[in-house]
C-alpha positions in Angstrom: 121.4 100.5 103.6 122.0 101.6 99.9 120.3 104.9 99.1 118.1 104.9 96.0 119.2 107.0 93.0 118.4 110.7 93.3 115.9 112.3 90.9 117.2 114.8 88.4 116.8 118.5 89.2 115.4 119.9 86.0 112.5 122.1 87.0 113.2 125.8 87.0 111.0 128.6 88.4 108.7 128.8 85.4 108.0 125.1 85.3 107.6 124.8 89.1 105.2 127.7 89.1 103.2 126.3 86.2 103.0 122.9 88.0 101.6 124.6 91.1 99.2 126.7 89.0 98.1 123.8 87.0 97.3 121.8 90.1 95.2 124.7 91.5 93.3 125.7 88.4 92.5 122.2 87.2 89.1 120.6 87.7 88.5 122.3 91.1 87.5 125.5 89.4 84.8 123.6 87.5 83.6 121.7 90.6 83.8 123.8 93.7 81.6 126.8 93.1 78.3 124.9 93.1 78.7 123.4 96.6 80.2 126.6 97.9 77.1 128.5 96.6 74.8 125.9 98.3 76.5 126.7 101.6 76.8 130.5 101.4 75.1 131.9 98.3 76.8 135.1 97.3 78.8 134.9 100.5 81.1 132.4 98.7 83.1 135.5 97.6 84.0 136.0 101.3 84.6 132.3 101.6 87.0 132.5 98.7 88.9 135.3 100.4 89.1 133.3 103.6 90.2 130.1 101.8 92.9 132.2 100.0 94.3 133.5 103.4 94.4 130.0 104.9 96.0 128.8 101.7 98.7 131.5 102.0 99.5 130.4 105.5 99.7 126.8 104.5 101.6 127.5 101.3 104.3 129.6 103.0 104.8 127.0 105.7 105.1 124.2 103.1 107.5 126.3 101.0 109.7 127.1 104.0 109.9 123.4 105.0 110.4 122.3 101.4 113.4 124.6 101.1 115.1 122.7 104.0 113.8 119.2 103.1 113.8 119.1 99.3 112.7 115.5 99.0 109.6 113.7 97.9 106.9 113.2 100.5 105.8 116.7 101.5 104.3 117.1 105.0 104.7 113.3 105.6 108.5 114.0 105.7 108.2 117.3 107.4 106.1 115.9 110.2 108.4 113.0 110.8 111.5 115.2 110.8 110.2 118.1 112.9 107.5 116.6 115.1 108.0 112.8 115.2 106.8 109.7 113.3 103.2 109.9 114.6 102.7 113.4 113.2 104.3 112.4 110.0 101.8 109.5 109.8 98.8 111.8 110.4 100.0 114.1 107.6 100.6 111.2 105.2 97.4 109.4 106.0 95.4 112.7 105.7 97.0 113.2 102.3 96.2 109.7 101.1 92.6 109.7 102.2 92.0 113.4 101.2 93.5 113.0 97.7 91.7 109.6 97.3 88.5 111.6 97.6 89.9 114.2 95.3 90.3 111.4 92.7 86.6 110.6 93.0 85.7 114.3 92.8 87.9 114.8 89.6 86.3 111.7 88.0 82.8 112.8 88.8 83.6 116.3 87.5 84.8 114.8 84.3 81.6 112.7 84.0 79.4 115.7 84.8 80.7 117.5 81.7 81.3 114.5 79.4 78.7 111.8 80.2 75.1 111.6 79.0 72.5 112.2 81.7 72.2 109.2 84.0 75.6 107.7 83.0 77.7 109.9 85.2 78.8 107.4 87.8 79.7 104.6 85.2 81.6 107.0 83.1 83.5 108.3 86.1 84.4 104.7 87.1 85.6 104.0 83.6 87.8 107.1 83.6 89.4 106.0 86.9 90.1 102.5 85.6 91.5 103.9 82.3 93.8 106.4 83.9 95.0 103.9 86.5 95.9 101.6 83.6 97.9 104.4 82.0 99.7 105.0 85.3 100.5 101.3 85.6 102.3 101.5 82.3 104.6 104.1 83.8 103.2 107.2 82.2 103.3 110.4 84.4 102.6 114.0 83.8 105.6 116.0 82.6 106.3 119.7 82.7 105.4 120.0 79.0 102.1 118.3 79.6 101.5 120.7 82.5 102.2 123.7 80.2 99.6 122.4 77.7 97.0 121.7 80.4 97.4 125.2 82.0 97.1 126.8 78.6 93.9 125.0 77.7 92.3 125.7 81.1 93.3 129.4 81.1 91.9 129.9 77.6 88.6 128.3 78.7 88.4 130.4 81.9 89.2 133.5 80.0 86.3 132.7 77.8 84.0 132.4 80.8 85.1 135.7 82.2 84.7 137.4 78.8 81.2 136.0 78.5 80.4 137.5 81.9 81.8 140.9 80.9 79.8 140.8 77.7 76.6 140.0 79.6 77.0 142.9 81.9 76.7 140.5 84.9 73.0 141.1 85.4 72.8 139.1 88.7 75.2 141.7 90.2 73.2 144.7 89.2 71.6 145.0 92.7 73.7 145.2 95.9 74.6 141.7 97.0 73.8 140.3 100.4 77.1 138.6 101.2 76.2 137.5 104.7 72.7 136.1 104.4 74.0 132.6 105.2 75.8 133.7 108.3 79.3 133.1 109.5 78.9 129.3 109.5 77.8 129.1 105.9 80.6 131.4 104.8 83.2 129.4 106.6 81.7 126.2 105.2 82.0 127.6 101.7 85.6 128.5 102.5 86.3 124.9 103.5 84.8 123.6 100.3 86.7 126.2 98.1 89.9 125.2 99.9 89.6 122.0 97.9 90.4 123.9 94.8 93.5 125.6 96.2 95.1 122.6 97.7 97.3 121.9 94.7 100.0 124.4 95.6 101.9 121.7 97.6 102.5 119.8 94.4 105.7 121.9 94.0 106.9 120.8 97.4 106.3 117.2 96.7 108.5 117.5 93.6 111.4 118.9 95.8 113.9 116.4 94.5 113.4 117.6 90.9 113.6 121.4 91.4 116.7 123.3 90.5 118.0 125.4 93.5 115.1 124.3 95.7 115.9 126.6 98.6 115.3 129.6 96.3 112.9 128.2 93.7 110.3 126.4 95.7 109.2 129.3 98.0 109.0 131.7 95.0 107.1 129.2 92.9 104.6 128.4 95.6 103.8 132.0 96.3 103.6 133.0 92.6 101.4 130.0 91.8 99.0 130.8 94.7 98.8 134.5 93.8 98.0 133.8 90.2 95.4 131.2 91.2 93.6 133.6 93.5 93.3 136.2 90.8 91.9 133.6 88.3 89.4 132.2 90.9 88.2 135.6 91.9 87.5 136.6 88.3 85.7 133.4 87.5 83.6 133.5 90.7 82.4 137.0 90.0 81.6 136.1 86.4 79.6 132.9 87.3 77.7 134.6 90.1 77.0 137.6 87.8 75.5 135.4 85.1 73.7 132.7 87.1 73.2 134.3 90.5 73.8 132.4 93.7 70.7 130.2 93.3 71.6 129.3 89.8 75.2 128.5 90.7 74.1 126.3 93.6 71.6 124.4 91.5 74.0 123.7 88.6 76.1 120.6 88.2 78.1 122.4 85.4 78.1 126.1 86.5 80.7 127.4 84.1 79.0 125.9 81.1 75.6 127.1 82.3 77.0 130.5 82.9 78.3 131.0 79.3 75.0 129.7 77.9 73.1 132.2 80.2 75.2 134.9 78.7 74.0 133.9 75.2 77.3 132.3 74.3 75.8 128.9 73.6 78.5 128.1 71.1 81.0 128.2 74.0 79.3 125.5 76.0 81.2 122.6 74.2 84.5 124.5 74.6 83.9 124.8 78.4 83.0 121.1 78.5 86.3 120.3 76.7 88.3 122.4 79.1 86.6 120.8 82.1 87.1 117.3 80.8 90.8 118.0 80.0 91.4 119.6 83.4 89.6 116.8 85.2 91.5 114.0 83.4 94.8 115.7 83.8 94.3 116.3 87.5 93.1 112.7 88.0 96.1 111.3 86.2 98.5 113.3 88.4 96.6 112.5 91.6 96.7 108.7 91.0 100.5 108.9 90.4 101.0 111.2 93.4 99.0 109.1 95.8 100.7 106.0 94.6 104.1 107.5 95.4 103.0 108.7 98.8 101.5 105.3 99.6 104.8 103.7 98.5 106.8 105.9 100.8 104.5 105.2 103.8 104.6 101.5 103.1 108.4 101.5 103.0 108.3 103.0 106.5 105.8 100.5 107.7 103.1 103.2 108.1 100.9 101.3 105.6 101.0 97.6 104.8 104.5 96.8 103.5 103.2 94.8 100.5 102.0 98.1 99.1 105.6 99.1 98.7 106.1 96.7 95.7 107.5 98.2 92.5 106.7 96.6 89.2 109.9 95.1 87.8 109.2 96.3 84.3 107.3 99.5 84.5 108.9 100.8 87.8 105.6 101.9 89.3 104.0 101.1 92.7 101.5 98.8 90.9 99.9 97.4 94.0 99.3 100.8 95.6 97.8 102.1 92.4 95.5 99.1 91.9 94.2 99.3 95.4 93.7 103.1 95.0 91.7 102.6 91.8 89.4 100.1 93.5 88.8 102.4 96.5 88.1 105.4 94.3 85.6 103.4 92.2 83.9 102.4 95.5 83.7 106.1 96.6 82.2 107.1 93.3 79.5 104.5 93.6 78.2 105.7 96.9 79.2 109.4 97.4 78.0 112.6 95.6 80.3 115.3 94.4 79.8 117.6 97.4 80.5 114.8 99.8 83.7 113.9 98.0 84.9 117.5 98.0 84.1 117.9 101.7 85.9 114.6 102.6 88.8 115.7 100.5 89.0 119.0 102.2 89.0 117.2 105.6 92.0 115.1 104.8 94.0 117.8 103.1 93.3 120.2 106.0 94.8 117.7 108.4 97.8 117.4 106.2 98.4 121.2 106.2 97.7 121.4 109.9 100.7 119.2 110.5 102.8 121.2 108.0 102.0 124.5 109.9 102.9 122.9 113.2 106.2 121.6 111.7 107.0 125.0 110.3 106.5 126.6 113.8 109.3 124.4 115.1 111.9 125.6 112.6 114.6 127.8 114.0 115.0 131.4 112.8 117.9 130.6 110.5 115.4 128.4 108.5 112.6 130.9 108.6 111.6 132.6 105.3 108.2 133.9 106.3 106.7 135.5 109.5 105.5 133.0 112.1 102.1 134.6 112.1 101.5 133.0 108.7 102.0 129.5 110.1 99.7 130.4 113.0 97.1 131.7 110.6 97.4 128.7 108.4 97.0 126.3 111.4 94.2 128.1 113.0 92.5 128.4 109.6 92.8 124.6 109.0 91.1 123.9 112.4 88.3 126.5 111.7 87.6 125.2 108.2 87.5 121.6 109.3 85.0 122.4 112.0 82.7 124.0 109.5 82.7 121.4 106.8 79.5 119.4 106.3 78.9 117.2 109.3 78.9 114.0 107.1 82.3 114.9 105.8 83.7 115.5 109.3 82.2 112.2 110.6 83.5 110.1 107.8 86.8 111.8 107.8 87.3 111.4 111.5 86.3 107.8 111.3 88.8 107.1 108.6 91.5 109.0 110.4 90.9 106.9 113.5 91.1 103.7 111.5 94.5 104.8 110.2 95.7 105.6 113.7 94.4 102.3 115.0 96.2 100.4 112.2 99.5 102.0 112.9 99.2 101.5 116.7 98.3 97.8 116.3 100.9 97.1 113.6 103.8 98.9 115.3 102.8 98.7 119.0 102.9 101.4 121.7 106.6 100.6 122.5 107.8 100.6 118.9 111.1 102.6 118.6 110.8 106.0 116.9 113.3 105.3 114.2 113.9 107.2 111.1 115.1 104.8 108.4 117.2 106.2 105.6 115.2 106.9 102.5 
């Protein structure tokens, strides 16, 4: 079998770090605080710390695996190589369903900031269709576009933090009750906030395009995660300090409402611009990434093979991206933002659970981080899944079972465990 052409290795440490950072501080920072406050109130600050610890375990496992398997596909590849085809399928299917919900969440976040009241869902659907059309023409995000996106979002978030500092953070003047919602509420907020951290694996999925991947990917993943944690903590304190936990929970646009509460009404449109840009940038990248993962799974027979078609002119997985756009529009029509975030977290946590299990099988010569981090990441994934909203768990489990049933029926119990060359 003829191997496809290899991708060019052009991404150095700076670009790889910025891609990871851009994936984490995109639209998630504008969307995740409201549902997290609904779950835990001020306890979302503890939830943020828990999500960061779980993310560290997952990130180091992913980076360690990517250094050994620097190819596109992420945990889908790692699961197949270290644990077997079924585990690879669970990771890939978890990624596809989780990131499909992320697409819906990004589109709805864009609409929350950009659409007139009552028009949020139609505007979100138009955004999905428009960006799917862009992807079908072969347009993907480049390192330069990522630099621009990160710069815009960081400027906007710095403005939010500055507004909080100028206001004196009145809601934080009295001692905070961080545990009023109890352990369950705090863990549920951690699961919802994990949605915003999940972009650090983007560096690993670009493994074929990173210079010196064995050295660059682990460093870039850890650097990007560390910077994202600092940014998220600062924004969380600022928003809670200006709106309080009740105001944060009740707001569809908490960052905009926060700067207005601080008396910076002029900054509201700037926040809206930043949220819209971050949402559209994340949505564009997600559509392209899911299309590629779907293509890889279809080539292996883990999804219908007709989804593996590549457009002869534009060289994109056009069938996969068209189907994705239709599914995302359907999700937008029937699911609210919190439901989309919860479902996304379910799928992504399954993905990282497989990545941690795969990392635990690596021999010591391949190990770059202590095994306890992989154990922490895996245990954290299980705990956060268990505390997600029950509706998200039920729907996520049902969709996961559907995927397993499809693979079982299409390949048969006695199908050989082959690893075709890719």
